[in-house]
N, C-alpha and C positions, 0 to 999 in steps of 0.2 A: 187622138184623132178619130180612133174607131168609136170610143165612147160618145163622142160629140155626134158623130153621124147616127148612132143607135139612138141618142136622145132626141135628135132632131127629127127622126122618123117616128117618134111616139113611143118608144120602148122605155119603160121605167124600171127601177129597182125592184119594185114589188112584183113586176111580171115574172122576172127571173127567180126570186125568192118563192113565189107560188109554184113555178115550174120545177123547182128544186125539192120542194115538199111533195109535189105530185109524182116525181119520179121516184121518191121513197115509197109512197103509198103503192105505185105500180110494181116496184120491186117486192114489197111484201105481198101483194096480191099474186104475182107470178110464182113467188117461192110457194105460197100455199097450194097454188094450182099444180105445182110440180110434184107435190106429195100425192096427188091423185092420179097421176098419169102411170101408165106401165112402166116398169122397170127398165125397158129398153129405151124409153124416151125420156126417162128422169134426168139423165146427165145433160142433155140439150135444154130442158126445161130450166134446170137450175143455172146453167151458164146464161140463159136468156134473162133470168131475174138478177143475177150479178151484174151483167152488162147494164141493165137499166139502173141499177143501185149506183153505178160508177158515174152517172150523169149529175147526180145531185151536188157534189162539191164544185163541179166546173160551173153549173148554172148558178150556184150560190155566189161564187167568187165573181162572176160577171155581173150579177145584181150589186154585190159590193162595189165594184168598180164604177158603176153608175150613180151611186149615192152621193158623191160630192157634186155632181152636176145638179142634183136636186136642191142644194142648199145655195146655189149661186142666184 
């Protein structure tokens, strides 16, 4: 039911797969930036990078759940 609603509103599987790859790029960018900040702020910056990296599997799975709708 949720996937049907998402599909009806124009969301497709490739949207979520692209967002998943984007979150990986964001994670890498934040991680690289974390190496340039002061030692006091490095922990928070690394946690931010890890948090963004955790989005990738969730977004990829949502995209995968929308794939069967495309084939109908």
